[in-house]
SEVO-880866 format. One record per residue (C-alpha): residue in three letters; x, y, z. Coordinates in steps of 0.5 Angstrom, whole numbers, padded with zeros to 4 digits, always signed. Example, Ala and Ser with C-alpha at 12.3 -4.5 7.8 and 13.67 -1.06 7.14 Angstrom:
2
ala+0025-0009+0016/ser+0027-0002+0014/
//
This chain:
485
met-0060+0056+0095/arg-0064+0055+0089/pro-0068+0061+0090/ile-0062+0065+0090/val-0059+0062+0084/lys-0066+0063+0080/lys-0066+0070+0082/thr-0059+0071+0080/gly-0061+0068+0073/his-0067+0072+0073/tyr-0063+0079+0074/leu-0057+0077+0069/lys-0062+0077+0063/tyr-0063+0084+0064/ile-0056+0086+0067/val-0052+0083+0061/pro-0056+0087+0056/thr-0055+0093+0060/ile-0047+0092+0060/leu-0047+0091+0053/ile-0051+0097+0051/leu-0046+0101+0056/val-0040+0098+0053/phe-0043+0100+0046/leu-0045+0107+0048/gln-0038+0108+0051/leu-0035+0105+0044/glu-0039+0110+0040/phe-0037+0116+0045/leu-0030+0114+0044/ser-0031+0113+0036/arg-0034+0120+0036/gly-0028+0123+0040/ala-0023+0118+0037/ala-0019+0124+0033/val-0018+0127+0040/ile-0016+0121+0044/phe-0011+0119+0038/asn-0008+0125+0038/arg-0007+0125+0046/ala-0004+0118+0046/met+0001+0120+0040/ala+0003+0126+0044/glu+0005+0121+0050/gln+0008+0115+0046/asp+0016+0115+0046/met+0017+0110+0040/leu+0016+0114+0035/arg+0020+0121+0036/gly+0017+0127+0034/thr+0009+0129+0034/ile+0004+0125+0030/thr-0003+0128+0029/val-0009+0126+0025/glu-0015+0130+0022/lys-0020+0125+0022/ile-0021+0118+0025/val-0027+0114+0025/ala-0027+0108+0030/his-0031+0102+0029/ile-0033+0097+0035/asn-0029+0091+0032/gly-0022+0095+0033/his-0022+0097+0026/val-0020+0105+0025/val-0021+0109+0019/phe-0017+0116+0019/glu-0015+0121+0014/asn-0009+0126+0014/leu-0004+0123+0019/val+0002+0127+0019/trp+0008+0125+0023/lys+0013+0131+0024/asp+0020+0130+0027/pro+0023+0134+0033/phe+0025+0140+0028/asn+0017+0140+0026/asn+0019+0138+0019/thr+0014+0133+0016/ile+0017+0126+0015/leu+0011+0122+0013/ser+0004+0125+0011/ile-0002+0119+0010/pro-0008+0122+0006/asn-0012+0116+0008/gly-0011+0109+0011/thr-0013+0104+0016/phe-0011+0101+0022/asp-0013+0095+0027/val-0012+0096+0035/arg-0013+0092+0041/leu-0019+0095+0044/trp-0017+0093+0051/asp-0011+0097+0050/val-0014+0103+0048/met-0020+0103+0053/thr-0015+0102+0059/gly-0010+0107+0056/asn-0004+0102+0056/leu-0001+0103+0049/lys+0005+0099+0047/ala+0008+0097+0041/thr+0003+0091+0040/thr-0003+0096+0041/ile-0003+0097+0033/gln-0004+0090+0030/lys-0005+0092+0022/leu-0003+0099+0019/thr-0005+0100+0012/met-0003+0107+0008/glu-0005+0109+0002/asn-0002+0114-0003/ala+0003+0116+0002/ile+0010+0119+0001/val+0015+0115+0005/ser+0023+0118+0006/val+0028+0113+0009/arg+0035+0113+0010/leu+0039+0107+0011/gly+0045+0107+0016/pro+0051+0103+0015/asp+0048+0098+0019/met+0042+0098+0015/gln+0038+0101+0021/val+0032+0105+0018/asp+0031+0113+0019/phe+0025+0116+0017/val+0027+0123+0014/arg+0024+0129+0011/his+0022+0129+0003/ser+0027+0132-0002/pro+0024+0136-0007/ala+0025+0131-0012/ala+0020+0126-0009/gln+0015+0132-0008/gln+0016+0133-0015/met+0015+0126-0017/ala+0009+0126-0013/lys+0006+0132-0017/thr+0005+0128-0023/gly+0000+0124-0021/gly+0003+0117-0020/gln+0005+0116-0027/pro+0012+0120-0029/asp+0014+0121-0036/glu+0021+0120-0038/glu+0023+0127-0038/thr+0020+0127-0030/leu+0024+0121-0029/lys+0030+0124-0032/ser+0030+0130-0028/val+0031+0127-0021/ser+0036+0123-0024/val+0044+0125-0022/ala+0046+0121-0029/gly+0041+0126-0033/met+0044+0132-0030/thr+0049+0137-0033/glu+0056+0138-0030/glu+0053+0144-0027/glu+0046+0141-0024/arg+0050+0136-0021/lys+0054+0141-0017/glu+0048+0144-0015/tyr+0045+0138-0013/ala+0051+0136-0009/glu+0051+0143-0005/trp+0043+0142-0004/lys+0045+0135-0001/arg+0050+0138+0004/arg+0046+0144+0006/gln+0040+0139+0008/lys+0045+0135+0012/ala+0048+0141+0015/gln+0040+0143+0017/gly+0039+0136+0020/phe+0036+0133+0014/thr+0039+0126+0016/lys+0040+0126+0023/arg+0044+0120+0026/trp+0038+0119+0031/gln+0033+0114+0030/asn+0026+0117+0029/phe+0023+0110+0029/asp+0026+0107+0036/his+0024+0100+0036/gln+0030+0097+0040/asp+0028+0092+0045/arg+0021+0092+0043/his+0016+0086+0042/leu+0013+0088+0035/arg+0007+0084+0032/leu+0005+0088+0026/glu+0003+0088+0019/ile+0004+0094+0015/asp+0001+0095+0008/phe+0003+0101+0004/arg-0001+0102-0002/asn+0000+0106-0008/cys+0006+0110-0004/leu+0012+0114-0006/phe+0018+0111-0003/glu+0024+0115-0003/val+0031+0112+0000/phe+0038+0114+0001/tyr+0043+0109+0002/lys+0051+0111+0002/asn+0051+0116-0003/arg+0045+0114-0007/his+0038+0116-0008/tyr+0032+0112-0011/leu+0025+0114-0012/leu+0020+0108-0012/asn+0013+0110-0015/gly+0007+0106-0014/cys+0009+0102-0009/asp+0005+0096-0006/leu+0009+0094+0000/val+0007+0089+0006/val+0011+0088+0012/gly+0009+0082+0017/met+0012+0082+0024/asn+0006+0078+0027/lys+0008+0071+0029/asp+0000+0069+0029/thr+0000+0070+0022/leu+0007+0068+0019/glu+0010+0062+0018/his+0016+0064+0022/thr+0018+0067+0029/asp+0018+0074+0031/asp+0025+0074+0029/phe+0023+0074+0022/val+0020+0080+0018/asn+0017+0078+0012/leu+0017+0083+0006/ser+0013+0083-0001/phe+0014+0089-0005/ser+0013+0092-0012/thr+0013+0098-0015/ser+0011+0102-0022/asn+0016+0107-0025/phe+0022+0109-0021/gly+0027+0114-0021/gly+0033+0118-0018/asp+0040+0114-0019/met+0037+0109-0023/ile+0031+0110-0028/gly+0026+0104-0029/arg+0019+0101-0030/gly+0018+0097-0024/val+0021+0093-0018/ser+0019+0086-0015/leu+0022+0084-0008/asn+0020+0078-0004/gly+0023+0075+0002/thr+0025+0075+0009/val+0030+0079+0014/asn+0032+0075+0020/leu+0033+0080+0026/asp+0036+0075+0031/ala+0042+0074+0027/asp+0048+0076+0030/pro+0052+0081+0030/val+0047+0084+0025/pro+0040+0082+0021/glu+0041+0077+0015/cys+0037+0077+0009/asp+0034+0072+0004/leu+0031+0076-0002/asn+0029+0076-0009/ile+0029+0082-0013/ile+0027+0084-0020/phe+0029+0090-0023/phe+0024+0091-0029/ala+0026+0096-0035/val+0032+0099-0032/asn+0035+0105-0036/pro+0042+0104-0037/tyr+0044+0111-0038/ser+0041+0113-0031/leu+0047+0108-0029/gly+0052+0112-0032/phe+0053+0108-0039/gly+0055+0112-0044/met+0053+0114-0051/asp+0046+0115-0049/val+0045+0107-0048/lys+0037+0107-0046/asn+0035+0100-0048/pro+0031+0097-0042/met+0035+0092-0038/thr+0032+0087-0033/leu+0036+0085-0027/met+0034+0079-0023/val+0038+0078-0016/his+0038+0073-0010/leu+0041+0077-0004/thr+0043+0073+0002/gly+0047+0074+0008/pro+0048+0080+0013/val+0044+0086+0011/thr+0050+0091+0011/asp+0054+0087+0006/pro+0049+0082+0002/val+0052+0077-0003/gly+0048+0076-0009/his+0047+0072-0015/gly+0042+0072-0021/lys+0042+0074-0029/val+0041+0080-0033/gln+0037+0080-0040/met+0036+0085-0045/asp+0032+0084-0052/asp+0037+0090-0055/leu+0043+0093-0054/glu+0046+0099-0058/phe+0053+0101-0058/pro+0056+0106-0063/gly+0056+0102-0069/leu+0054+0096-0066/ala+0047+0093-0065/phe+0046+0087-0060/ser+0040+0083-0059/asn+0038+0077-0054/val+0043+0079-0049/glu+0043+0074-0043/gly+0049+0073-0038/ile+0050+0071-0031/leu+0051+0076-0025/ser+0054+0077-0018/tyr+0054+0082-0013/his+0058+0084-0007/asn+0060+0090-0004/ser+0056+0095-0008/arg+0059+0092-0015/phe+0056+0087-0020/asp+0060+0082-0024/phe+0058+0080-0030/thr+0060+0073-0033/asp+0058+0068-0039/val+0054+0074-0043/his+0052+0072-0050/ala+0049+0076-0055/asn+0047+0076-0062/val+0050+0081-0067/phe+0050+0083-0074/gly+0048+0075-0076/gly+0054+0073-0071/thr+0055+0072-0064/leu+0059+0076-0058/asp+0061+0073-0051/ala+0063+0078-0046/his+0064+0079-0039/gly+0065+0086-0034/asp+0064+0089-0028/tyr+0060+0095-0025/asp+0061+0099-0019/leu+0054+0102-0016/asp+0058+0107-0012/thr+0063+0110-0017/arg+0059+0108-0023/arg+0065+0106-0026/tyr+0065+0100-0031/his+0068+0095-0036/ile+0066+0091-0041/tyr+0070+0086-0045/gly+0067+0082-0051/his+0069+0078-0057/gly+0065+0077-0063/glu+0065+0072-0068/asn+0062+0071-0075/leu+0059+0078-0076/gln+0056+0080-0083/gly+0058+0086-0086/lys+0052+0086-0090/ile+0048+0086-0084/ala+0052+0091-0080/leu+0052+0096-0086/pro+0046+0095-0091/gly+0046+0098-0098/glu+0054+0099-0097/gly+0056+0093-0101/leu+0060+0090-0096/asp+0060+0083-0096/cys+0065+0079-0091/pro+0065+0076-0084/val+0068+0080-0079/thr+0072+0078-0072/leu+0071+0083-0067/glu+0075+0085-0060/ile+0071+0090-0056/thr+0073+0094-0049/val+0069+0099-0046/asp+0072+0103-0040/ser+0068+0108-0036/asn+0070+0113-0030/gly+0062+0114-0029/asn+0061+0120-0034/ala+0058+0118-0040/lys+0062+0123-0044/asp+0069+0120-0042/thr+0066+0113-0044/val+0071+0110-0048/tyr+0070+0104-0053/tyr+0076+0101-0057/gly+0078+0094-0060/ser+0080+0091-0066/phe+0077+0088-0072/val+0079+0083-0078/ser+0075+0080-0083/gly+0075+0074-0088/lys+0075+0074-0095/gly+0069+0078-0098/ser+0068+0084-0103/tyr+0066+0091-0103/his+0061+0092-0109/leu+0064+0088-0114/leu+0071+0089-0112/pro+0074+0083-0108/phe+0079+0083-0102/gln+0082+0078-0098/arg+0082+0081-0091/leu+0080+0088-0088/ser+0083+0089-0081/gly+0084+0095-0076/lys+0083+0098-0070/tyr+0078+0103-0067/his+0077+0108-0061/val+0071+0112-0060/leu+0070+0117-0055/tyr+0064+0121-0055/his+0063+0124-0062/asp+0070+0122-0064/met+0071+0116-0068/val+0078+0114-0070/phe+0080+0108-0074/ser+0087+0106-0074/asp+0092+0101-0077/val+0087+0100-0083/leu+0089+0095-0088/ile+0085+0092-0094/glu+0089+0086-0097/leu+0087+0086-0105/thr+0089+0080-0110/gly+0096+0083-0111/leu+0095+0089-0107/lys+0095+0092-0100/leu+0091+0099-0098/ala+0093+0102-0092/thr+0092+0108-0088/thr+0095+0110-0081/tyr+0088+0113-0079/leu+0081+0115-0081/arg+0078+0120-0076/ser+0070+0122-0075/asp+0070+0128-0070/asn+0063+0131-0070/gly+0061+0129-0077/lys+0068+0132-0079/leu+0072+0127-0083/thr+0080+0127-0083/leu+0084+0122-0087/ala+0091+0120-0086/pro+0095+0119-0093/val+0092+0113-0096/thr+0098+0108-0099/leu+0097+0103-0104/tyr+0103+0097-0104/asp+0104+0092-0109/thr+0106+0085-0106/asp+0113+0086-0105/gly+0111+0092-0101/ser+0113+0098-0106/val+0109+0104-0106/leu+0105+0105-0112/tyr+0101+0111-0110/thr+0099+0115-0104/tyr+0093+0119-0103/thr+0093+0125-0098/gln+0087+0129-0096/pro+0087+0136-0099/lys+0087+0142-0093/lys+0081+0146-0093/glu+0083+0153-0094/
//
């Protein structure tokens, strides 16, 4: 037996290196023809509906693959994913044996891609064709300016543009733009995969909303060997630069998990921050564009999550009012934000407010109470010096031009230039460029000055008769604005 073992050991010195050389030669051959092999394999797979092809691919012997110009088209030959360059890691044995399955790809990295998805009522993901808005945003080189962002926002469109956009969406749906099938069929499949998106443009359709997220970095982990959680959990880490569509802002950060095993639908635990959101893009009237930061912790079923968080604004400018250091508590449920315990500084005084905002209809309401506002700060150089208490209500049906601001005000003792007074009071109503003050009363020492309304409509001043009363209520003088010929 010893001579046989000795001979076997002697031959193994030559056999093993020979086998290794043959394996390396085979892998080199596979690498050179990797694009052809990949395209053939993608034509045979049934997990992703449609066709997937790649222009250039280089495979390394460790299973690391570099590719260029990967294109995924749906069954109607519409491009739904185009990746200029990227990489993925594969299980070599699966590739060499032709046994491709859901776990063959271990890690996928995509760079500078445009990804358009539709979220169904159950939050199921469909990959769909890119919209013209996404293609337009992609042409800007990754740093769209304010005008570009506005051009893809429904909120920034005229009434005629809104109608055209709605017609376009209906035509796309009629042509199969957002079909009810799943292009990504992952049901009953075991996924072990990490997906890494780098500097990509994401387009998201959800209900009647349309979002464009630019400069996105997203890591999706579904591999139990590299995650703290089981296969039933998906870890998400997501950040963007500028974003547009039905919401305009300068960045989004998201971190958390989704439990795919929850019954009856997956459940989420996500922390999201929206940076520098433009309120005007959400339908807030009067051209309000002061940046707003929203921080939300979402939990519960992905189809109907509940959220709690905060809202912050350094400044908030309404007609005739300039707020600063705005902070409040928010809650989210069923597409609606409710704001409570909102506090702000305004003209040397304070404001306490609450309200609500509906993402679907863009309707919102704000109710506020201001104390100790200073007239000399509100109207610098006008000679008015008095503290003011203010009540304000804002009602909007989702259209900026229909947004109404109204309320009342009353002052303490003060002076107007050298004229002292006991109190100023009245009501106000603001609709677009139409500002009306009503029931205005100026109480002087022993006298009262009153008018039923003072109106400024697009800069044109209309004044009702101004009446001067004595302490007994007798009319001393009435001034009527002369009519223009």
